[in-house]
C-alpha positions as CSV (number, residue, x, y, z in Angstrom):
1,X,0.1,0.0,0.0
2,X,2.8,2.5,0.6
3,X,5.9,2.7,-1.6
4,X,8.2,4.5,0.8
5,X,10.7,1.9,2.0
6,X,11.6,3.8,5.2
7,X,8.0,3.5,6.4
8,X,8.6,0.1,7.6
9,X,12.0,0.4,9.1
10,X,11.8,-0.1,12.9
11,X,13.3,3.0,14.6
12,X,15.6,1.6,17.4
13,X,15.8,3.6,20.4
14,X,19.1,3.2,22.4
15,X,17.8,5.0,25.4
16,X,15.2,2.2,25.7
17,X,17.9,-0.3,26.7
18,X,19.6,-3.2,24.9
19,X,19.1,-4.5,21.8
20,X,18.7,-8.0,23.3
21,X,16.2,-9.5,25.7
22,X,17.6,-9.8,29.2
23,X,15.7,-12.8,29.8
24,X,16.3,-15.0,27.2
25,X,18.9,-13.4,25.0
26,X,16.7,-13.2,21.7
27,X,17.6,-10.2,19.5
28,X,14.7,-7.6,19.8
29,X,14.1,-3.9,18.7
30,X,12.1,-1.7,20.9
31,X,9.5,0.4,18.8
32,X,7.2,3.0,20.0
33,X,3.5,2.1,19.6
34,X,1.0,3.9,17.4
35,X,-1.7,3.2,20.0
36,X,0.4,5.3,22.5
37,X,1.3,7.9,20.5
38,X,4.7,6.8,20.6
39,X,4.6,7.3,24.7
40,X,5.2,3.5,25.1
41,X,7.6,1.0,23.4
42,X,7.0,-2.7,22.4
43,X,9.7,-5.3,22.1
44,X,9.5,-6.9,18.5
45,X,11.5,-9.9,16.9
46,X,13.0,-9.7,13.6
47,X,10.5,-9.5,10.8
48,X,8.2,-12.8,10.4
49,X,5.6,-14.1,8.0
50,X,3.6,-15.1,11.1
51,X,3.8,-11.3,12.4
52,X,0.8,-9.3,13.1
53,X,2.7,-6.1,13.5
54,X,3.6,-3.4,10.9
55,X,5.8,-0.5,11.1
56,X,4.5,2.5,9.7
57,X,6.3,6.0,10.1
58,X,8.6,4.5,12.8
59,X,5.6,3.3,15.0
60,X,4.3,-0.2,15.7
61,X,0.6,-0.8,14.2
62,X,-0.8,-4.1,15.8
63,X,-3.5,-6.0,13.9
64,X,-5.7,-9.0,15.3
65,X,-4.1,-11.2,12.6
66,X,-1.1,-11.6,10.6
67,X,-3.5,-12.2,7.4
68,X,-5.1,-8.9,8.2
69,X,-1.8,-7.3,8.5
70,X,-0.7,-8.6,5.1
71,X,-3.9,-7.8,3.5
72,X,-3.9,-4.1,4.5
73,X,-0.2,-3.5,3.8
74,X,0.9,-6.0,1.1
75,X,4.8,-6.4,0.9
76,X,5.5,-4.6,4.1
77,X,7.8,-6.5,6.5
78,X,5.7,-7.9,9.5
79,X,6.9,-8.3,12.9
80,X,5.8,-10.4,15.9
81,X,5.8,-9.1,19.5
82,X,8.7,-10.7,21.5
83,X,6.0,-11.3,24.2
84,X,4.5,-14.0,22.1
85,X,7.7,-16.2,22.2
86,X,9.6,-15.1,25.4
87,X,9.4,-17.7,28.1
88,X,9.9,-14.9,30.7
89,X,7.5,-12.7,29.0
90,X,5.2,-12.1,32.1
91,X,8.0,-10.6,33.9
92,X,8.5,-7.7,31.7
93,X,4.6,-7.1,30.4
94,X,2.9,-4.0,31.4
95,X,-0.9,-3.9,31.7
C-alpha cells in the first residue's frame, strides 16, 4: 500500500535499553507503539511471516491477525511481539 521503503523500518531507540532480551537473549528492537502515540515501546522480534505488527512512520501498528496485516499492507515487513515467544514474557509485560 505504501511505496516509501523507510516507512517500515523500525526505529531503534538506544535510550530504551539493550537490543537483546534480558531474560532469554533473543535479538529484539524496541519500537514505539501507535496506540500510545509513541509514549510506550514494544519489544519486537525480527521480521516474520506470522507477524501481526507493521511499522509505519516509525511506530508499531498491531493488527488482530497476521493475515489482516498482510492484506492491509502487502509487501511490508511484518513483525511479532517478543512477548509472544519469550519464556519470561510475564516478567516484563505491562498492563
